[in-house]
Structure formats: C-alpha cells, structure tokens
Backbone as CSV, one residue per row, in Angstrom:
resi,resn,N_x,N_y,N_z,CA_x,CA_y,CA_z,C_x,C_y,C_z
1,UNK,38.454,-18.995,12.067,39.708,-18.251,11.970,40.853,-19.116,12.491
2,UNK,41.884,-19.307,11.664,43.041,-20.090,12.086,43.889,-19.297,13.081
3,UNK,44.805,-20.011,13.737,45.695,-19.349,14.696,46.556,-18.301,13.985
4,UNK,47.058,-18.635,12.815,47.901,-17.698,12.063,47.119,-16.442,11.692
5,UNK,45.871,-16.607,11.272,45.035,-15.457,10.921,44.765,-14.579,12.145
6,UNK,44.543,-15.221,13.289,44.284,-14.474,14.522,45.508,-13.670,14.939
7,UNK,46.674,-14.268,14.814,47.919,-13.576,15.165,48.141,-12.398,14.215
8,UNK,47.930,-12.621,12.937,48.137,-11.578,11.927,47.199,-10.397,12.160
9,UNK,45.934,-10.683,12.469,44.971,-9.612,12.708,45.304,-8.835,13.975
10,UNK,45.759,-9.526,14.990,46.101,-8.858,16.249,47.332,-7.974,16.075
11,UNK,48.247,-8.377,15.207,49.467,-7.582,14.956,49.153,-6.278,14.234
12,UNK,47.958,-6.199,13.592,47.511,-4.988,12.898,48.527,-4.478,11.874
13,UNK,48.889,-5.260,10.885,49.893,-4.818,9.909,49.501,-3.552,9.155
14,UNK,48.193,-3.274,9.031,47.782,-2.053,8.335,48.291,-0.817,9.067
15,UNK,48.517,-0.941,10.376,48.987,0.194,11.164,50.496,0.405,11.057
16,UNK,51.186,-0.481,10.373,52.626,-0.305,10.213,52.944,0.931,9.382
17,UNK,51.958,1.411,8.628,52.183,2.610,7.816,52.541,3.808,8.700
18,UNK,52.092,3.793,9.968,52.436,4.876,10.900,53.948,4.981,11.081
19,UNK,54.621,3.845,10.979,56.056,3.839,11.203,56.831,4.450,10.042
20,UNK,56.106,4.887,9.016,56.737,5.620,7.934,57.332,6.932,8.426
21,UNK,56.875,7.405,9.601,57.452,8.607,10.200,58.953,8.427,10.434
22,UNK,59.387,7.192,10.654,60.802,6.929,10.901,61.654,7.321,9.699
23,UNK,61.075,7.221,8.501,61.818,7.512,7.280,61.925,9.007,6.991
24,UNK,61.100,9.819,7.655,61.052,11.252,7.344,62.402,11.959,7.497
25,UNK,63.169,11.721,8.579,64.465,12.411,8.687,65.409,12.098,7.532
26,UNK,65.398,10.853,7.049,66.264,10.491,5.923,65.842,11.226,4.661
27,UNK,64.526,11.328,4.444,64.019,12.001,3.248,64.333,13.493,3.289
28,UNK,64.025,14.144,4.419,64.176,15.590,4.492,65.601,16.035,4.798
29,UNK,66.484,15.078,5.088,67.899,15.410,5.230,68.653,15.141,3.930
30,UNK,67.921,14.701,2.900,68.534,14.463,1.599,69.309,13.162,1.493
31,UNK,68.971,12.157,2.344,69.701,10.888,2.334,68.859,9.718,1.800
32,UNK,67.738,10.045,1.163,66.842,8.988,0.695,67.463,8.107,-0.381
33,UNK,68.486,8.614,-1.084,69.135,7.821,-2.132,70.479,7.265,-1.681
34,UNK,70.802,7.445,-0.414,72.033,6.894,0.147,71.730,5.480,0.637
35,UNK,72.273,4.443,-0.015,71.931,3.059,0.344,72.160,2.744,1.820
36,UNK,73.274,3.193,2.370,73.572,2.891,3.772,72.577,3.566,4.711
37,UNK,72.337,4.859,4.496,71.389,5.587,5.346,69.979,5.032,5.194
38,UNK,69.599,4.739,3.961,68.266,4.210,3.721,68.101,2.847,4.380
39,UNK,69.155,2.028,4.335,69.107,0.715,4.974,68.908,0.827,6.475
40,UNK,69.613,1.769,7.101,69.465,1.985,8.542,68.060,2.488,8.879
41,UNK,67.543,3.384,8.041,66.207,3.928,8.276,65.142,2.839,8.125
42,UNK,65.274,2.013,7.109,64.314,0.921,6.898,64.404,-0.084,8.042
43,UNK,65.629,-0.390,8.468,65.801,-1.308,9.583,65.125,-0.783,10.846
44,UNK,65.251,0.518,11.088,64.607,1.126,12.248,63.088,1.088,12.107
45,UNK,62.604,1.251,10.892,61.161,1.159,10.644,60.645,-0.233,10.970
46,UNK,61.390,-1.258,10.572,61.005,-2.640,10.864,60.961,-2.872,12.372
47,UNK,61.937,-2.329,13.075,61.973,-2.462,14.533,60.715,-1.861,15.156
48,UNK,60.293,-0.712,14.666,59.094,-0.085,15.204,57.829,-0.843,14.816
49,UNK,57.862,-1.526,13.696,56.725,-2.390,13.341,56.587,-3.516,14.360
50,UNK,57.721,-4.105,14.747,57.696,-5.152,15.769,57.209,-4.593,17.107
51,UNK,57.733,-3.426,17.476,57.375,-2.825,18.756,55.894,-2.446,18.808
52,UNK,55.382,-1.858,17.728,53.978,-1.445,17.721,53.052,-2.657,17.769
53,UNK,53.410,-3.719,17.055,52.586,-4.925,17.092,52.614,-5.573,18.474
54,UNK,53.764,-5.532,19.132,53.845,-6.048,20.509,52.875,-5.291,21.405
55,UNK,52.789,-3.993,21.223,51.862,-3.180,22.007,50.409,-3.543,21.756
56,UNK,50.075,-3.893,20.512,48.695,-4.262,20.195,48.303,-5.566,20.885
57,UNK,49.226,-6.512,20.960,48.924,-7.774,21.647,48.623,-7.516,23.117
58,UNK,49.455,-6.702,23.757,49.252,-6.385,25.173,47.954,-5.600,25.369
59,UNK,47.719,-4.621,24.513,46.510,-3.800,24.608,45.249,-4.648,24.482
60,UNK,45.242,-5.591,23.548,44.060,-6.415,23.338,43.801,-7.353,24.511
61,UNK,44.875,-7.774,25.175,44.706,-8.603,26.377,44.104,-7.771,27.502
62,UNK,44.620,-6.570,27.708,44.135,-5.709,28.784,42.696,-5.247,28.540
63,UNK,42.333,-5.057,27.270,41.010,-4.505,26.931,39.990,-5.562,26.536
64,UNK,40.323,-6.824,26.716,39.471,-7.877,26.152,38.033,-7.841,26.690
65,UNK,37.843,-7.510,27.979,36.489,-7.477,28.534,35.701,-6.304,27.957
66,UNK,36.326,-5.130,27.912,35.649,-3.955,27.353,35.383,-4.139,25.864
67,UNK,36.316,-4.765,25.152,36.146,-4.982,23.714,34.950,-5.882,23.426
68,UNK,34.673,-6.821,24.309,33.553,-7.741,24.086,32.204,-7.034,24.126
69,UNK,32.161,-5.864,24.739,30.921,-5.101,24.803,30.800,-4.101,23.668
70,UNK,31.842,-3.991,22.834,31.844,-3.055,21.715,31.415,-3.783,20.441
71,UNK,30.489,-3.200,19.660,29.984,-3.897,18.465,31.028,-4.181,17.395
72,UNK,32.125,-3.410,17.371,33.182,-3.608,16.382,34.373,-4.350,16.989
73,UNK,34.842,-3.867,18.131,36.041,-4.427,18.745,35.839,-5.829,19.303
74,UNK,34.587,-6.255,19.466,34.334,-7.606,19.956,34.827,-8.674,18.978
75,UNK,35.071,-8.258,17.729,35.546,-9.187,16.707,37.065,-9.369,16.746
76,UNK,37.752,-8.591,17.566,39.189,-8.777,17.703,39.486,-10.191,18.192
77,UNK,40.545,-10.821,17.701,40.817,-12.221,18.032,40.860,-12.531,19.520
78,UNK,41.481,-11.672,20.327,41.557,-11.948,21.761,40.186,-11.815,22.400
79,UNK,39.462,-10.768,22.057,38.132,-10.561,22.637,37.160,-11.658,22.224
80,UNK,37.259,-12.111,20.992,36.336,-13.140,20.493,36.721,-14.544,20.928
81,UNK,37.925,-14.720,21.453,38.372,-16.040,21.879,39.121,-16.806,20.811
82,UNK,39.291,-16.178,19.621,40.024,-16.855,18.549,41.512,-16.973,18.878
83,UNK,42.002,-16.107,19.733,43.396,-16.144,20.175,43.405,-16.129,21.693
84,UNK,43.982,-17.151,22.294,44.009,-17.248,23.747,44.900,-16.167,24.343
85,UNK,44.590,-15.793,25.578,45.356,-14.766,26.272,46.818,-15.173,26.404
86,UNK,47.049,-16.415,26.749,48.426,-16.900,26.913,49.209,-16.814,25.614
87,UNK,48.550,-17.155,24.505,49.215,-17.088,23.202,49.491,-15.646,22.813
88,UNK,48.546,-14.755,23.092,48.731,-13.346,22.766,49.897,-12.760,23.553
89,UNK,49.986,-13.103,24.834,51.093,-12.604,25.653,52.426,-13.173,25.178
90,UNK,52.416,-14.417,24.736,53.640,-15.030,24.234,54.108,-14.346,22.962
91,UNK,53.185,-14.094,22.052,53.539,-13.397,20.813,53.989,-11.968,21.104
92,UNK,53.300,-11.303,22.015,53.674,-9.941,22.364,55.071,-9.869,22.956
93,UNK,55.387,-10.831,23.810,56.723,-10.871,24.417,57.798,-11.126,23.366
94,UNK,57.518,-12.051,22.456,58.480,-12.358,21.401,58.747,-11.158,20.503
95,UNK,57.681,-10.447,20.130,57.847,-9.260,19.292,58.599,-8.160,20.037
96,UNK,58.309,-8.011,21.315,58.994,-6.999,22.121,60.493,-7.283,22.190
97,UNK,60.853,-8.527,22.459,62.272,-8.893,22.535,62.956,-8.706,21.185
98,UNK,62.239,-9.041,20.124,62.798,-8.845,18.791,63.036,-7.380,18.490
99,UNK,62.097,-6.526,18.911,62.249,-5.082,18.699,63.437,-4.542,19.478
100,UNK,63.594,-4.958,20.721,64.710,-4.480,21.534,66.049,-4.960,20.988
101,UNK,66.104,-6.204,20.534,67.346,-6.740,19.965,67.722,-5.991,18.690
102,UNK,66.728,-5.749,17.834,66.990,-5.018,16.598,67.411,-3.588,16.867
103,UNK,66.780,-2.951,17.862,67.133,-1.576,18.209,68.550,-1.492,18.748
104,UNK,68.934,-2.472,19.578,70.285,-2.484,20.137,71.330,-2.596,19.039
105,UNK,70.998,-3.366,17.997,71.936,-3.525,16.890,72.085,-2.243,16.075
106,UNK,71.074,-1.376,16.146,71.093,-0.132,15.370,71.705,1.034,16.140
107,UNK,72.004,0.838,17.404,72.671,1.887,18.170,71.908,2.316,19.409
108,UNK,72.618,2.963,20.323,72.022,3.378,21.585,70.884,4.361,21.437
109,UNK,70.975,5.274,20.473,69.915,6.252,20.266,68.613,5.600,19.858
110,UNK,68.695,4.653,18.923,67.496,3.939,18.478,66.931,3.095,19.619
111,UNK,67.808,2.450,20.385,67.358,1.633,21.520,66.627,2.496,22.546
112,UNK,67.145,3.690,22.806,66.493,4.601,23.743,65.103,4.980,23.242
113,UNK,64.996,5.258,21.952,63.703,5.644,21.379,62.702,4.488,21.433
114,UNK,63.157,3.294,21.104,62.261,2.137,21.143,61.819,1.856,22.581
115,UNK,62.756,1.959,23.522,62.396,1.764,24.926,61.383,2.796,25.394
116,UNK,61.567,4.049,24.975,60.622,5.108,25.322,59.257,4.844,24.704
117,UNK,59.253,4.405,23.452,58.004,4.091,22.770,57.258,2.964,23.487
118,UNK,57.973,1.919,23.859,57.339,0.793,24.550,56.794,1.212,25.905
119,UNK,57.527,2.082,26.603,57.061,2.572,27.901,55.782,3.399,27.739
120,UNK,55.764,4.282,26.733,54.578,5.097,26.482,53.386,4.228,26.096
121,UNK,53.640,3.223,25.265,52.572,2.318,24.841,51.972,1.578,26.032
122,UNK,52.830,1.107,26.916,52.363,0.375,28.088,51.560,1.277,29.018
123,UNK,52.079,2.475,29.294,51.368,3.416,30.155,50.040,3.832,29.541
124,UNK,50.039,4.000,28.228,48.811,4.367,27.527,47.757,3.270,27.687
125,UNK,48.163,2.017,27.483,47.223,0.898,27.581,46.708,0.715,29.004
126,UNK,47.566,0.962,29.993,47.194,0.734,31.390,46.281,1.820,31.944
127,UNK,46.568,3.094,31.628,45.776,4.145,32.260,45.639,5.439,31.469
128,UNK,46.682,5.852,30.736,46.683,7.184,30.144,45.611,7.375,29.079
129,UNK,45.162,6.302,28.449,44.159,6.455,27.398,42.799,6.873,27.937
130,UNK,42.652,6.859,29.246,41.396,7.286,29.856,41.463,8.712,30.393
131,UNK,42.570,9.405,30.134,42.736,10.788,30.595,42.555,11.723,29.397
132,UNK,41.452,12.477,29.342,41.205,13.358,28.195,42.353,14.317,27.934
133,UNK,42.598,14.605,26.678,43.652,15.489,26.170,45.029,14.848,26.329
134,UNK,45.359,14.377,27.538,46.656,13.742,27.742,46.816,12.521,26.856
135,UNK,45.739,11.762,26.676,45.841,10.555,25.852,46.216,10.903,24.413
136,UNK,45.675,11.999,23.898,46.016,12.405,22.535,47.455,12.896,22.454
137,UNK,47.897,13.604,23.481,49.269,14.109,23.488,50.273,12.968,23.602
138,UNK,49.915,11.914,24.317,50.788,10.735,24.401,50.902,10.072,23.037
139,UNK,49.786,9.951,22.333,49.827,9.391,20.976,50.708,10.252,20.073
140,UNK,50.596,11.574,20.219,51.449,12.466,19.448,52.909,12.280,19.791
141,UNK,53.197,12.074,21.073,54.577,11.866,21.510,55.170,10.601,20.904
142,UNK,54.336,9.594,20.696,54.818,8.354,20.089,55.323,8.603,18.669
143,UNK,54.683,9.522,17.962,55.144,9.854,16.615,56.444,10.651,16.667
144,UNK,56.589,11.499,17.673,57.842,12.232,17.829,58.994,11.271,18.104
145,UNK,58.738,10.230,18.880,59.763,9.231,19.173,60.186,8.520,17.891
146,UNK,59.237,8.256,17.014,59.560,7.645,15.722,60.479,8.556,14.911
147,UNK,60.150,9.840,14.870,60.981,10.796,14.138,62.392,10.847,14.723
148,UNK,62.487,10.889,16.046,63.794,10.933,16.699,64.602,9.682,16.394
149,UNK,63.941,8.529,16.383,64.636,7.278,16.087,65.201,7.285,14.670
150,UNK,64.420,7.822,13.721,64.908,7.904,12.345,66.124,8.792,12.226
151,UNK,66.169,9.867,13.011,67.322,10.772,12.996,68.536,10.120,13.659
152,UNK,68.316,9.433,14.778,69.414,8.748,15.464,70.020,7.651,14.585
153,UNK,69.147,6.967,13.837,69.612,5.826,13.031,70.636,6.256,11.989
154,UNK,70.428,7.431,11.366,71.345,7.877,10.306,72.246,9.023,10.775
155,UNK,72.148,9.342,12.086,73.024,10.331,12.714,72.950,11.700,12.026
156,UNK,71.730,12.216,11.944,71.529,13.568,11.413,70.720,14.362,12.425
157,UNK,70.941,15.675,12.506,70.114,16.489,13.407,68.688,16.548,12.891
158,UNK,67.742,16.525,13.799,66.341,16.545,13.379,65.822,17.972,13.356
159,UNK,65.121,18.330,12.309,64.589,19.678,12.150,63.482,19.942,13.165
160,UNK,63.525,21.119,13.783,62.455,21.480,14.717,61.131,21.624,13.983
161,UNK,61.198,21.999,12.711,59.974,22.092,11.917,59.347,20.718,11.699
162,UNK,60.198,19.727,11.494,59.704,18.367,11.308,59.003,17.882,12.574
163,UNK,59.565,18.203,13.726,58.954,17.819,14.997,57.610,18.523,15.197
164,UNK,57.580,19.833,14.892,56.343,20.596,15.070,55.235,20.069,14.161
165,UNK,55.545,19.917,12.887,54.537,19.463,11.923,54.099,18.029,12.226
166,UNK,55.059,17.181,12.582,54.735,15.799,12.897,53.834,15.686,14.109
167,UNK,54.119,16.469,15.144,53.320,16.429,16.364,51.909,16.947,16.116
168,UNK,51.796,18.040,15.365,50.471,18.594,15.073,49.636,17.622,14.250
169,UNK,50.256,16.985,13.258,49.530,16.012,12.449,49.081,14.833,13.300
170,UNK,49.967,14.365,14.193,49.624,13.246,15.066,48.462,13.613,15.994
171,UNK,48.464,14.840,16.508,47.356,15.293,17.353,46.044,15.343,16.573
172,UNK,46.115,15.828,15.330,44.928,15.884,14.489,44.335,14.485,14.310
173,UNK,45.180,13.518,14.019,44.707,12.149,13.817,44.190,11.541,15.120
174,UNK,44.861,11.860,16.235,44.452,11.310,17.528,43.073,11.814,17.942
175,UNK,42.862,13.127,17.818,41.550,13.677,18.167,40.503,13.274,17.124
176,UNK,40.910,13.205,15.860,39.978,12.792,14.823,39.464,11.383,15.040
177,UNK,40.307,10.541,15.609,39.918,9.163,15.897,38.766,9.096,16.886
178,UNK,38.622,10.136,17.704,37.574,10.141,18.733,36.231,10.652,18.212
179,UNK,36.217,11.298,17.067,34.973,11.876,16.550,33.878,10.825,16.355
180,UNK,34.154,9.681,15.693,33.091,8.685,15.537,32.591,8.120,16.864
181,UNK,33.462,8.119,17.897,33.051,7.611,19.199,31.993,8.511,19.824
182,UNK,32.004,9.803,19.459,31.014,10.748,19.962,29.760,10.727,19.098
183,UNK,29.960,10.722,17.774,28.821,10.741,16.855,28.048,9.432,16.870
184,UNK,28.771,8.325,17.109,28.129,6.999,17.135,28.631,6.243,18.364
185,UNK,28.209,6.641,19.555,28.708,6.017,20.776,28.328,4.546,20.870
186,UNK,29.281,3.748,21.339,29.047,2.332,21.537,28.877,2.045,23.011
187,UNK,29.544,0.982,23.465,29.417,0.586,24.858,30.208,1.505,25.782
188,UNK,31.274,2.101,25.252,32.128,2.929,26.083,31.661,4.376,26.062
189,UNK,31.809,5.037,27.195,31.439,6.436,27.292,32.491,7.291,26.595
190,UNK,32.085,8.186,25.684,33.059,9.037,24.978,33.861,9.888,25.948
191,UNK,35.123,10.132,25.602,35.993,10.934,26.451,35.680,12.425,26.359
192,UNK,35.137,12.848,25.210,34.978,14.281,24.968,33.553,14.634,24.567
193,UNK,33.112,15.857,24.915,31.846,16.360,24.363,32.005,16.578,22.863
194,UNK,30.932,16.400,22.140,30.993,16.503,20.684,31.445,17.883,20.226
195,UNK,30.922,18.934,20.849,31.262,20.294,20.429,32.750,20.578,20.617
196,UNK,33.320,20.151,21.739,34.745,20.346,22.003,35.580,19.619,20.964
197,UNK,35.208,18.393,20.686,36.002,17.568,19.784,36.018,18.125,18.374
198,UNK,34.873,18.557,17.892,34.809,19.106,16.543,35.600,20.421,16.445
199,UNK,35.564,21.224,17.494,36.333,22.470,17.492,37.834,22.193,17.498
200,UNK,38.257,21.218,18.276,39.682,20.888,18.362,40.194,20.341,17.036
201,UNK,39.425,19.471,16.404,39.838,18.895,15.120,39.957,19.996,14.063
202,UNK,38.994,20.904,14.037,39.051,22.016,13.087,40.263,22.904,13.350
203,UNK,40.505,23.203,14.618,41.655,24.027,14.996,42.965,23.375,14.580
204,UNK,43.117,22.098,14.892,44.368,21.404,14.588,44.579,21.257,13.086
205,UNK,43.505,21.081,12.339,43.627,20.987,10.884,44.214,22.274,10.319
206,UNK,43.689,23.411,10.780,44.200,24.694,10.294,45.627,24.961,10.731
207,UNK,45.924,24.695,11.997,47.263,24.951,12.515,48.293,24.059,11.826
208,UNK,47.924,22.825,11.546,48.850,21.898,10.878,49.234,22.409,9.495
209,UNK,48.244,22.840,8.726,48.517,23.354,7.380,49.358,24.621,7.453
210,UNK,49.048,25.505,8.395,49.818,26.750,8.547,51.261,26.446,8.935
211,UNK,51.441,25.526,9.871,52.792,25.169,10.316,53.613,24.595,9.164
212,UNK,52.987,23.731,8.364,53.707,23.156,7.223,54.055,24.234,6.208
213,UNK,53.141,25.158,5.982,53.404,26.256,5.045,54.577,27.104,5.518
214,UNK,54.614,27.417,6.811,55.724,28.190,7.366,57.039,27.419,7.241
215,UNK,56.974,26.107,7.392,58.184,25.289,7.233,58.746,25.413,5.825
216,UNK,57.867,25.393,4.823,58.347,25.416,3.441,59.036,26.728,3.078
217,UNK,58.685,27.826,3.767,59.274,29.135,3.439,60.248,29.624,4.510
218,UNK,60.518,28.784,5.511,61.463,29.170,6.555,62.860,29.348,5.954
219,UNK,63.640,30.304,6.449,64.970,30.568,5.886,65.879,29.348,5.840
220,UNK,65.864,28.523,6.897,66.741,27.347,6.894,66.285,26.322,5.858
221,UNK,64.964,26.228,5.646,64.451,25.304,4.628,64.834,25.775,3.228
222,UNK,64.635,27.061,2.977,64.965,27.627,1.666,66.461,27.490,1.392
223,UNK,67.286,27.700,2.430,68.732,27.585,2.256,69.126,26.154,1.914
224,UNK,68.470,25.196,2.521,68.802,23.797,2.272,68.362,23.350,0.881
225,UNK,67.113,23.718,0.534,66.560,23.293,-0.753,67.121,24.129,-1.898
226,UNK,67.447,25.395,-1.617,67.973,26.267,-2.645,66.920,27.046,-3.375
227,UNK,65.670,26.933,-2.921,64.565,27.666,-3.554,63.337,27.568,-2.648
228,UNK,62.248,28.171,-3.120,60.973,28.061,-2.411,60.109,26.942,-3.012
229,UNK,60.746,25.984,-3.660,59.999,24.954,-4.394,59.094,24.114,-3.505
230,UNK,59.467,23.918,-2.235,58.626,23.107,-1.353,57.245,23.714,-1.150
231,UNK,57.135,25.011,-1.413,55.838,25.674,-1.290,54.816,25.045,-2.234
232,UNK,55.313,24.425,-3.311,54.423,23.772,-4.277,53.693,22.578,-3.674
233,UNK,54.217,22.034,-2.572,53.580,20.860,-1.963,52.477,21.245,-0.978
234,UNK,52.330,22.525,-0.664,51.310,22.956,0.297,49.891,22.584,-0.164
235,UNK,49.528,22.790,-1.447,48.183,22.385,-1.864,47.905,20.895,-1.649
236,UNK,48.937,20.062,-1.783,48.753,18.623,-1.545,48.423,18.359,-0.083
237,UNK,49.151,19.047,0.809,48.893,18.894,2.239,47.499,19.407,2.590
238,UNK,47.131,20.540,2.021,45.803,21.107,2.271,44.711,20.156,1.796
239,UNK,44.895,19.597,0.599,43.905,18.651,0.073,43.813,17.429,0.973
240,UNK,44.965,16.904,1.398,44.960,15.719,2.240,44.244,15.947,3.560
241,UNK,44.494,17.082,4.195,43.839,17.398,5.471,42.334,17.578,5.274
242,UNK,41.951,18.318,4.246,40.531,18.537,3.993,39.819,17.249,3.598
243,UNK,40.514,16.415,2.840,39.922,15.124,2.459,39.679,14.262,3.691
244,UNK,40.645,14.266,4.613,40.489,13.493,5.845,39.311,14.014,6.667
245,UNK,39.176,15.331,6.770,38.055,15.915,7.505,36.724,15.544,6.867
246,UNK,36.680,15.537,5.547,35.451,15.149,4.845,35.071,13.711,5.178
247,UNK,36.046,12.815,5.107,35.787,11.411,5.415,35.384,11.235,6.875
248,UNK,35.999,12.026,7.723,35.721,11.946,9.157,34.265,12.290,9.463
249,UNK,33.770,13.324,8.819,32.405,13.766,9.092,31.369,13.032,8.249
250,UNK,31.778,12.563,7.083,30.805,11.914,6.201,30.685,10.421,6.441
251,UNK,31.821,9.778,6.737,31.818,8.322,6.826,32.180,7.792,8.203
252,UNK,32.557,8.688,9.122,32.951,8.206,10.433,34.266,7.452,10.382
253,UNK,35.316,8.129,9.943,36.628,7.494,9.758,37.299,7.301,11.115
254,UNK,36.875,6.256,11.837,37.361,6.043,13.190,38.835,5.690,13.226
255,UNK,39.311,5.013,12.194,40.711,4.598,12.161,41.436,5.385,11.074
256,UNK,42.247,6.386,11.429,42.926,7.214,10.416,43.816,6.394,9.495
257,UNK,44.472,5.373,10.035,45.366,4.559,9.209,44.587,3.770,8.172
258,UNK,43.495,3.144,8.597,42.668,2.388,7.657,42.060,3.312,6.613
259,UNK,41.720,4.526,7.028,41.179,5.513,6.094,42.197,5.858,5.022
260,UNK,43.440,6.038,5.428,44.508,6.365,4.485,44.688,5.254,3.460
261,UNK,44.652,4.023,3.920,44.859,2.886,3.022,43.657,2.661,2.116
262,UNK,42.449,2.872,2.662,41.233,2.553,1.928,40.839,3.625,0.925
263,UNK,41.040,4.888,1.271,40.597,5.987,0.402,41.659,6.287,-0.656
264,UNK,41.359,6.014,-1.889,42.345,6.156,-2.960,42.813,7.593,-3.182
265,UNK,41.907,8.582,-3.212,42.396,9.960,-3.387,43.341,10.399,-2.272
266,UNK,43.038,10.008,-1.046,43.901,10.391,0.073,45.244,9.667,0.003
267,UNK,45.205,8.380,-0.282,46.447,7.616,-0.387,47.315,8.121,-1.535
268,UNK,46.672,8.440,-2.666,47.415,8.945,-3.824,48.037,10.300,-3.516
269,UNK,47.332,11.123,-2.746,47.860,12.444,-2.382,49.089,12.318,-1.496
270,UNK,49.026,11.421,-0.518,50.172,11.203,0.373,51.374,10.696,-0.418
271,UNK,51.132,9.762,-1.341,52.214,9.226,-2.158,52.810,10.312,-3.050
272,UNK,51.948,11.098,-3.691,52.428,12.169,-4.567,53.220,13.204,-3.773
273,UNK,52.720,13.564,-2.597,53.450,14.522,-1.755,54.837,13.983,-1.401
274,UNK,54.908,12.710,-1.038,56.195,12.117,-0.683,57.179,12.151,-1.845
275,UNK,56.694,11.842,-3.042,57.565,11.816,-4.218,58.038,13.224,-4.582
276,UNK,57.114,14.178,-4.594,57.457,15.536,-4.975,58.375,16.190,-3.939
277,UNK,58.006,16.066,-2.653,58.829,16.663,-1.589,60.203,16.030,-1.563
278,UNK,60.254,14.709,-1.722,61.538,14.012,-1.730,62.423,14.465,-2.888
279,UNK,61.812,14.628,-4.065,62.562,15.066,-5.234,63.100,16.483,-5.055
280,UNK,62.295,17.350,-4.484,62.719,18.743,-4.261,63.865,18.807,-3.260
281,UNK,63.725,18.072,-2.167,64.783,18.076,-1.143,66.062,17.458,-1.683
282,UNK,65.927,16.367,-2.428,67.097,15.694,-2.965,67.847,16.601,-3.957
283,UNK,67.099,17.300,-4.787,67.727,18.177,-5.778,68.490,19.314,-5.118
284,UNK,67.960,19.788,-3.979,68.622,20.896,-3.304,69.532,20.484,-2.184
285,UNK,69.515,19.175,-1.865,70.304,18.680,-0.749,71.766,18.515,-1.096
286,UNK,72.558,18.010,-0.084,73.992,17.850,-0.305,74.292,16.769,-1.310
C-alpha cells in the first residue's frame, strides 16, 4: 500500500455521503436551484468532509492498539503500520485547519457548527464512545450540527421537523451499527445486550417512519408545498428503512454508509426520494 493509498483510506471518503445532511435545509427550503445558495451549501458540505476526515485520522491514532486486535479494523492503515502515527497526526491537523479556515470564510454560524462538530468528534473518540446510549446520541447530535450548518450557510430557519426526523434517522443508524458487534463479537466487548439492541433498532425504525409521515402532513409543510404531495414519498422512506433492517439482520451491515453505497436498491431509493421530494418542494416553494 502506497502512502497516498493509506492516506485516502484513512480519510474514509465513502463516509462523506453523511455530509449530504448539510444540503437538506437548502432542498427543503426550496433553494436547491438557487446558484448562490447551492454554492454556499456545497461549500459547507466540503468543509464538513474535511472536518470528518480529520476526525478519522485522530480516531485511528487513538484506537490503533484496539484496532490491531480486531479482525477487520486491523487492516486500517494506522493499525497495520501502513501509515505512521506522525503522518496521520500531520494529515489530521492539516485537514482540521482547512476545515476551520473554510468554515470561517462561510460565516460565524458555520464556524460555530464546525467547531462544535470537531469538539463532539474529539470527545467521542476519547471517551464518549464507550458510554452506552450516550454514544449513539452523540452521533445523532453530529448529524443535527450538519443540518444546522446547512441552514446557517444559506441563512434560512431550520424546520423542527427536519431536526426531529434527522435525529431519529441518525439514532437508527447509530444503534444499527452496533448490531453486528453483538451478533458477531470480535475482540471488543459489545456495548449492548443483543435483545436490547434489536428492540431499540425496531423501535427507532418505526418512530422514524411515523415522524416523517407526520412531517409530510403537518400544516406548515402543507402550507409551504401547497398540497399533501410529500405524502407520496412516505412509501420510499418505508422501503428504505425496511431494506436497511433486512440487510442489517441478513448480512450484518456494520457500516450504514457502506451499506447505502453498496446496496443498489437502497441507494436507488435514497436517490429517487431526493429527486421526488426536491421536485415537490421546489414546485410549491417560493
């Protein structure tokens, strides 16, 4: 493995798809076709890509000993020795500074969100990821920070429904990520009992779909869109959640992001939902 390959793998570019949450306020505020707003939203997304990758470099340095005892994570560049600790810290620092500089250029609100995200990431890597339930809520909070940053970037109020649905979805993915650790334990002791984890994932899946359904028929949503057309996207959300649960139990989908990219029906559903929801909001928007 070359140095460039090791750096690229440690940056985890496949996980940049998570930063798509930053674009949600622009889409649901009806600004997806506004070049200036879209440019600011994309710029903020890039900043979060830098920030998230910086966190992965730091996390891999802190976890390198534990990762070496894991049958999968031992292949990570830092754990395997393909990327030296000093080089990983240097790259992480460079990405962090780049993220902060880019955030500052986008405004104080975005800078505050990026700073909060970096603080949460650091605390998570140092200790919070070992605290059951809290670790999942911290991961969920990171997605809320992304949503807030997207709203600050284009200066629009953020919908409380968007925050609720985003947080519930993030919790579902966070707890779902732990299911394979219980069903197929490795070197690390699972954080949760299997029965608790499966019940929580099932609960969150149902609540997430219900919350999204209520959002589509909420009076403020209907007033903005001009109809109940968003209700048509509920089956897509239901299919996506159920498809994820199927993959989780059938294939051990330990990484929700990799699952989204790898599974064509799930990826196609997310893309179709984005196009349809965006078109409906745009047609009814200002």
